PAZAPA-4460 file (N, C-alpha, C; in steps of 0.05 Angstrom, whole numbers, plus 32768, in hexadecimal, padded with zeros to 4 digits):
% residues 196
    n_x    n_y    n_z   ca_x   ca_y   ca_z    c_x    c_y    c_z   seq   type   mol
   8011   7FE7   8000   8001   7FFE   8000   8012   801A   8000     1      M     A
   800A   802C   7FF1   8017   8046   7FEC   8012   8058   8004     2      M     A
   8025   8067   800C   801F   807D   8023   800E   8092   8014     3      K     A
   7FF9   8099   8025   7FEA   80B0   8018   7FEE   80CB   8029     4      W     A
   7FFA   80DE   8019   7FFE   80F8   8028   7FEE   810D   8019     5      I     A
   7FE7   8121   802A   7FD9   813C   8023   7FE8   8151   802C     6      V     A
   7FF0   8163   8018   7FFA   817A   8020   7FE6   8193   8021     7      I     A
   7FE5   81A2   8035   7FD3   81B8   8039   7FD5   81CA   8023     8      T     A
   7FBE   81D7   801E   7FBE   81F1   800D   7FD0   8204   8017     9      S     A
   7FDC   8213   8004   7FEE   822A   800F   7FDF   8240   801E    10      P     A
   7FC8   8241   8018   7FB7   8258   8025   7FA6   8246   803E    11      D     A
   7F9F   8257   8051   7F8C   824D   8065   7F6E   824C   805A    12      F     A
   7F63   8238   805A   7F45   8234   8052   7F31   8231   8067    13      L     A
   7F1A   823C   8060   7F05   8239   8074   7EFD   821A   8075    14      S     A
   7EF8   8212   808E   7EF4   81F4   8091   7F0A   81E1   808D    15      G     A
   7F1F   81ED   808D   7F3B   81DD   8087   7F3D   81C9   809C    16      E     A
   7F3D   81CE   80B6   7F41   81BA   80C9   7F2D   81A4   80CA    17      A     A
   7F15   81AB   80C3   7EFF   8197   80C2   7F08   8185   80A9    18      L     A
   7F0F   818D   8097   7F15   817E   807D   7F2C   816D   8084    19      F     A
   7F41   8176   8090   7F59   8167   8098   7F4F   8151   80A9    20      I     A
   7F3F   8153   80BC   7F34   813B   80CE   7F26   8129   80BC    21      D     A
   7F17   8133   80AA   7F0A   8122   8097   7F1C   8111   8086    22      R     A
   7F32   811B   807C   7F47   810E   806D   7F54   80F9   807D    23      L     A
   7F59   80FF   8095   7F65   80EA   80AB   7F4E   80D5   80AF    24      F     A
   7F39   80DD   80B1   7F22   80C6   80B9   7F20   80B5   809E    25      R     A
   7F27   80BD   8088   7F24   80AD   8071   7F3E   809E   806A    26      H     A
   7F55   809F   807D   7F6A   808E   807B   7F84   809E   8071    27      G     A
   7F83   80B7   806F   7F9F   80C5   8068   7FB3   80BB   807D    28      L     A
   7FCB   80B5   8073   7FDF   80B0   807F   7FED   80C8   8090    29      D     A
   7FF6   80DD   807E   8004   80F3   8088   7FFA   810D   807B    30      V     A
   7FF7   8121   808B   7FF0   813E   8080   800D   814F   8083    31      L     A
   8012   815C   806E   8027   816F   806D   801D   818B   8071    32      H     A
   8022   8198   8085   8019   81B2   8089   802E   81C7   807E    33      L     A
   8025   81D0   8066   8035   81E3   8054   8025   81FD   8051    34      R     A
   8030   8213   805D   8024   822D   805C   8038   8242   8055    35      K     A
   8047   8243   8040   805C   8257   803B   8052   8272   8044    36      P     A
   8063   827F   8055   805D   829C   805D   8047   829F   8072    37      G     A
   803C   8287   807C   802D   8288   8095   803F   828B   80AF    38      A     A
   8034   829B   80C0   8040   829E   80DA   803F   8282   80ED    39      T     A
   804E   8280   80FF   804C   826A   8113   8032   826A   8122    40      E     A
   8026   8282   8128   800E   8282   8137   7FFA   827A   8124    41      A     A
   7FFA   8281   8109   7FE3   8276   80F7   7FE6   825A   80F5    42      E     A
   7FFC   824C   80F3   7FFE   8230   80F2   7FF6   8222   810B    43      C     A
   7FFE   822F   8120   7FF8   8226   813C   7FD7   8223   813D    44      R     A
   7FC8   8238   8135   7FAD   8238   8137   7FA2   8220   8129    45      L     A
   7FA9   821F   810C   7F9F   8209   80FD   7FA4   81EC   810C    46      L     A
   7FBB   81E9   8118   7FC0   81CD   8125   7FAF   81CB   813B    47      L     A
   7FA8   81DE   814B   7F98   81E0   8163   7F7D   81D8   815B    48      S     A
   7F73   81DB   8143   7F57   81D8   8139   7F56   81BA   8130    49      E     A
   7F6F   81AF   8128   7F6B   8190   8120   7F6F   817C   8139    50      I     A
   7F5C   816D   8138   7F5A   8159   8150   7F74   814F   8157    51      P     A
   7F80   814E   8172   7F97   8147   8178   7F9E   812A   8171    52      S     A
   7F8B   811C   8170   7F91   80FD   8165   7F9E   80FB   814D    53      R     A
   7F9F   8111   813B   7FAE   810F   8121   7FC8   811D   8122    54      W     A
   7FD0   812A   8136   7FE6   813C   8137   7FFE   8128   8131    55      H     A
   8001   810F   813B   8017   8101   8136   801B   80F8   811A    56      S     A
   8008   8100   8109   8007   80FA   80EC   800D   8111   80DB    57      R     A
   8017   8129   80E8   8019   8142   80DA   8037   814A   80D8    58      I     A
   803E   8154   80C1   805C   815C   80BC   805A   817B   80B6    59      V     A
   806B   8189   80C1   8069   81A7   80B9   8083   81AD   80A6    60      V     A
   807D   81C3   8096   808F   81CB   8086   80A1   81E4   808E    61      H     A
   8097   81F0   80A2   80A2   8208   80AE   8099   820B   80CC    62      E     A
   80A6   821A   80DC   80A0   8221   80F9   80A2   8201   8107    63      H     A
   80BC   81F4   8107   80BF   81DB   810E   80BC   81D8   812C    64      F     A
   80BC   81EF   813C   80B8   81EE   8158   809D   81E2   8160    65      S     A
   808C   81E3   8149   8071   81DB   814F   806F   81BB   8150    66      L     A
   8084   81AC   814B   8084   8190   814D   8083   818B   8169    67      V     A
   8094   8194   8177   8096   818F   8194   807C   8198   81A2    68      T     A
   8074   81B1   819B   805A   81BA   81A8   803F   81AC   81A4    69      E     A
   803D   819C   818D   8028   8190   8186   802B   816F   8185    70      F     A
   8044   8167   818B   804C   814B   8186   8044   8141   816B    71      S     A
   804F   8152   8158   804C   814A   8138   805D   8135   8131    72      L     A
   8058   812A   811A   8067   8115   810F   8083   811F   8108    73      L     A
   8087   8134   80F9   80A1   813D   80F5   80A3   8157   80E3    74      G     A
   80BB   815A   80D7   80BF   8172   80C5   80C6   816A   80AA    75      I     A
   80C0   817E   8095   80CA   817C   8079   80DA   8194   8072    76      H     A
   80F0   8189   8066   8106   819C   805E   8101   81A5   8041    77      L     A
   8104   81BE   803A   8103   81C8   801F   8112   81E0   801B    78      N     A
   810E   81ED   8005   8122   8207   7FFF   811E   821A   8015    79      R     A
   810A   821E   8020   8102   8233   8034   810E   822C   804F    80      R     A
   810F   8212   8056   8114   8207   8070   8126   81EE   8067    81      C     A
   813F   81F3   8061   8151   81D9   8056   815F   81CB   806B    82      P     A
   8160   81D5   8086   8171   81C5   8099   8161   81BA   80B1    83      D     A
   8169   81A3   80BB   815E   8199   80D1   816A   81A7   80EA    84      V     A
   8155   81AE   80FC   815D   81C1   8115   8171   81AF   8125    85      P     A
   8183   81BE   8132   8197   81B0   8143   8189   81A2   8159    86      M     A
   8191   8187   815C   8185   8177   8172   816A   8168   8166    87      G     A
   8160   816E   8150   8148   8161   8147   814E   8145   813F    88      F     A
   813F   812F   814D   8142   8115   8142   8129   8106   8139    89      H     A
   8114   8115   8130   80FD   8109   812A   80FB   8100   810C    90      G     A
   80E3   8102   8104   80DC   80FC   80E6   80E3   8111   80D6    91      H     A
   80F0   810C   80C0   80F9   8120   80AC   80F4   8117   8092    92      V     A
   80EA   8128   8080   80E3   8126   8064   80EF   813C   8056    93      S     A
   80F0   813B   8038   80FC   8153   802D   80F0   8151   8010    94      C     A
   80F2   816A   8005   80EC   816D   7FE7   8102   816A   7FD7    95      S     A
   80FF   8159   7FBE   8111   8156   7FAB   8107   815A   7F8D    96      C     A
   8118   8163   7F7E   810D   816C   7F64   8120   8160   7F4F    97      H     A
   8130   814E   7F57   8140   813E   7F42   8147   8124   7F4E    98      S     A
   814E   810E   7F3F   8154   80F4   7F4A   816E   80F6   7F56    99      L     A
   8182   810B   7F51   8198   8109   7F60   8194   8113   7F7D   100      D     A
   817F   8123   7F7F   8179   812F   7F9D   816C   8118   7FAE   101      E     A
   815E   8109   7F9B   8151   80F0   7FAB   8165   80DF   7FB4   102      V     A
   817A   80D8   7FA4   818F   80C4   7FB0   819C   80D2   7FC6   103      V     A
   81A3   80EB   7FC5   81B1   80F9   7FDB   81A3   80FC   7FF4   104      A     A
   8186   80FE   7FF4   8175   8101   800B   816B   80EB   8018   105      A     A
   8165   80D4   8008   8158   80BE   8013   8165   80B0   802E   106      K     A
   8180   80B3   802F   818B   80A6   8047   8189   80B5   8061   107      S     A
   8182   80CE   8062   817D   80DD   807A   8160   80E8   807A   108      H     A
   814E   80DC   806C   812E   80E3   8070   8120   80C9   8073   109      C     A
   8108   80CE   807D   80F4   80B8   8081   80E8   80B3   8063   110      N     A
   80E5   80C9   8057   80DC   80C7   8039   80E3   80E1   802D   111      Y     A
   80DE   80E0   8014   80E7   80FB   8002   80D0   80FE   7FEE   112      V     A
   80CA   8116   7FE9   80B6   811C   7FD2   80C7   811F   7FB8   113      F     A
   80BE   8114   7FA3   80CB   811B   7F89   80B4   812B   7F7B   114      L     A
   80BC   8141   7F6D   80A9   814F   7F5F   80B7   815F   7F4A   115      S     A
   80A8   8168   7F36   808B   8161   7F2F   808A   8148   7F1E   116      P     A
   8079   8136   7F26   8077   811D   7F16   8064   8120   7F00   117      I     A
   804D   812D   7F02   803B   8139   7EEE   8037   8156   7EEE   118      F     A
   8029   8160   7ED8   8026   817D   7ED8   8012   8185   7EF3   119      D     A
   801E   819B   7F00   8010   81A2   7F17   7FF4   81A9   7F14   120      S     A
   7FE5   81A4   7F28   7FC8   81AF   7F2B   7FC6   81C9   7F36   121      I     A
   7FD8   81CF   7F4C   7FD4   81E5   7F5B   7FE9   81FB   7F54   122      S     A
   7FFD   81F4   7F44   800E   8209   7F3B   8011   820B   7F1C   123      K     A
   8006   8220   7F13   8007   8223   7EF5   8025   8226   7EEC   124      Q     A
   8026   8218   7ED2   8041   8217   7EC6   8057   8203   7ED3   125      G     A
   804D   81F6   7EE6   805F   81E2   7EF5   805C   81C6   7EE7   126      Y     A
   806E   81C1   7ED4   8068   81AA   7EC3   807A   8192   7ECC   127      S     A
   806E   8179   7EC5   807F   8160   7ECB   809D   8162   7EC4   128      A     A
   80AE   815D   7ED6   80CA   815D   7ED1   80D9   813F   7EC8   129      S     A
   80CA   812C   7EC5   80D3   8111   7EC0   80C2   8104   7EAD   130      F     A
   80D2   80F2   7E9D   80C3   80E2   7E88   80BD   80C6   7E95   131      T     A
   80AD   80B6   7E84   80A8   809C   7E8E   80BD   808C   7E91   132      D     A
   80D2   8091   7E7F   80EC   8082   7E7F   80FE   808B   7E96   133      D     A
   80FF   80A2   7E9A   810E   80AE   7EB1   8105   80A2   7ECC   134      D     A
   80EA   809B   7ED0   80E2   808F   7EE7   80E3   8070   7EE6   135      L     A
   80DE   8065   7ED1   80E3   8049   7ED0   8101   8041   7ED7   136      Q     A
   810F   804F   7ECB   812D   804C   7ECE   8137   8051   7EEC   137      Q     A
   812B   8066   7EF7   8132   806A   7F14   8126   8054   7F25   138      A     A
   810F   804C   7F1F   8102   8036   7F30   8116   801A   7F2D   139      H     A
   811D   8014   7F13   812E   7FFC   7F0F   8148   8001   7F1E   140      A     A
   8153   8019   7F21   816C   801C   7F2F   816B   801F   7F4B   141      A     A
   8150   801E   7F57   814C   801F   7F75   814C   803D   7F7E   142      G     A
   814D   804E   7F6D   814A   806D   7F77   8131   8071   7F83   143      I     A
   811B   8069   7F6F   80FE   806E   7F78   80F6   8054   7F85   144      I     A
   80F1   8056   7FA2   80E6   803E   7FB0   80D5   804A   7FC6   145      N     A
   80D2   8038   7FDB   80BB   803D   7FEF   80C1   8058   7FFD   146      H     A
   80D8   8064   7FFB   80DF   807C   8009   80D9   8092   7FF9   147      K     A
   80D0   8091   7FDF   80CC   80A6   7FCE   80AD   80AD   7FC7   148      V     A
   80A4   80C2   7FCC   8088   80CA   7FCC   8085   80DF   7FB2   149      V     A
   8071   80D7   7FA1   806C   80E7   7F86   805D   80FD   7F8F   150      A     A
   8065   8116   7F84   8056   812F   7F8A   8055   813C   7F6F   151      L     A
   803F   814D   7F69   803C   815D   7F51   8028   8153   7F3F   152      G     A
   800F   815E   7F40   7FF9   8158   7F2C   7FEE   813D   7F34   153      G     A
   7FF1   8131   7F4A   7FE6   8116   7F51   7FC7   8116   7F54   154      I     A
   7FBC   8103   7F45   7F9F   80FD   7F48   7F9E   80E0   7F4D   155      T     A
   7F84   80D7   7F51   7F7E   80BC   7F58   7F86   80AA   7F3F   156      S     A
   7F82   80B7   7F25   7F85   80A6   7F10   7FA3   80A1   7F06   157      S     A
   7FB6   80B0   7F18   7FD2   80AB   7F17   7FE0   8092   7F27   158      H     A
   7FCD   8087   7F39   7FD8   8077   7F4E   7FE1   805E   7F40   159      I     A
   7FD5   8051   7F2B   7FE2   8039   7F21   7FFD   803F   7F14   160      P     A
   8000   8057   7F06   8017   805B   7EFC   802E   8061   7F0F   161      Q     A
   802A   806B   7F26   803C   8073   7F3B   8045   8057   7F47   162      L     A
   8033   8044   7F4C   803A   802B   7F55   804D   801D   7F41   163      K     A
   8049   801F   7F27   805A   8016   7F14   8075   8021   7F15   164      D     A
   8076   803A   7F1B   808F   8045   7F1B   80A0   8042   7F37   165      W     A
   8091   8032   7F4C   809B   802B   7F61   809C   803E   7F7A   166      G     A
   808B   8056   7F77   808C   8068   7F8D   807C   805B   7FA8   167      F     A
   8086   8065   7FBC   807F   805C   7FD7   8064   806B   7FE0   168      G     A
   805D   8080   7FD3   804B   8090   7FDA   8042   80A8   7FCA   169      G     A
   802C   80B3   7FCB   8020   80C9   7FBA   8016   80DF   7FCD   170      A     A
   8022   80F8   7FC5   8018   8110   7FD2   8007   8120   7FC1   171      A     A
   7FF0   8125   7FCC   7FDB   8136   7FC2   7FDB   814E   7FCA   172      F     A
   7FD2   8164   7FB9   7FCE   8181   7FC0   7FB5   818A   7FB3   173      L     A
   7FB8   8196   7F99   7FA0   819F   7F8A   7F89   818D   7F89   174      G     A
   7F8F   8176   7F82   7F77   8161   7F7D   7F68   815B   7F95   175      D     A
   7F73   815D   7FAA   7F63   815A   7FC7   7F56   8175   7FCC   176      V     A
   7F66   818A   7FCE   7F5A   81A4   7FD6   7F46   81B0   7FC3   177      W     A
   7F48   81A9   7FA9   7F34   81B5   7F96   7F16   81A8   7F9F   178      N     A
   7F19   8192   7FAC   7F00   8183   7FB3   7EF3   818B   7FCF   179      R     A
   7EFF   81A0   7FDB   7EFB   81A8   7FF6   7ED8   81AA   7FF9   180      L     A
   7ECB   81B5   7FE5   7EAF   81B8   7FE9   7E9C   81A4   7FD8   181      H     A
   7EA9   818F   7FCF   7E9E   817D   7FBB   7E8E   8169   7FCD   182      D     A
   7E71   8168   7FC5   7E60   8153   7FD1   7E6A   8138   7FD2   183      D     A
   7E78   8131   7FBF   7E81   8115   7FBC   7E9D   8110   7FC8   184      R     A
   7EA7   8122   7FDA   7EBF   811E   7FE2   7EC5   8102   7FF3   185      I     A
   7EB0   80FA   8003   7EB6   80E2   8011   7EBD   80C9   7FFE   186      D     A
   7EAC   80CA   7FE8   7EAD   80B4   7FD8   7EC8   80B5   7FCA   187      Q     A
   7ED2   80CD   7FC3   7EED   80D1   7FB9   7F02   80C5   7FCA   188      Y     A
   7F01   80CF   7FE2   7F16   80C9   7FF5   7F18   80AA   7FFB   189      L     A
   7EFF   809E   7FFD   7EFD   8082   7FFE   7F0A   8073   7FE9   190      D     A
   7F05   807A   7FCF   7F12   8070   7FB8   7F2F   8075   7FBC   191      T     A
   7F36   808D   7FC0   7F54   8092   7FC2   7F63   807D   7FD4   192      L     A
   7F58   807E   7FEB   7F63   8069   7FFE   7F67   804F   7FF7   193      R     A
   7F4D   8044   7FE8   7F4E   8027   7FE0   7F5F   8021   7FC8   194      S     A
   7F6B   8036   7FB9   7F7B   8031   7FA2   7F99   8033   7FA9   195      I     A
   7FA0   8041   7FC0   7FBA   8044   7FC5   7FC7   802C   7FD4   196      L     A
***
């Protein structure tokens, strides 16, 4: 079974904490709290609105001190926050945009994101960076394995292809958040969980 990850919308949304609770109740493995430019207080408020039983499955992309405060799963490194804080020994993931970066990061991360795999849904003009051959060869070489999570334009229809390429997980952003007010969201989430 692939790891199911959802990354928050970069903006704060009405009803966001309730929707996050719904995602977890449908079997979400990990939520990545990514709010570029948000203050620590704003992120703290959102975390306080999410039921505490899910906190141990949340990773933050900034304001790493919130991990201890809320007993969160861990931290995610990226270009804005590239370094593990001194003395931190918990869960670490990171963003990679090339296969070389994946090779370099896998040894010291619990998992890594590789993106963009498909044309982005949430970022205009952010196109796929890898061909089918690139990804097949990377899988055959052991670069793509259970520690590599696909990100970028991921929809439920891509899951069979991601499994074929050997990804250990799929990270959703636009495809999930665009359904925030969809009446059929529960059916969609159940289907997604069943195919991962």
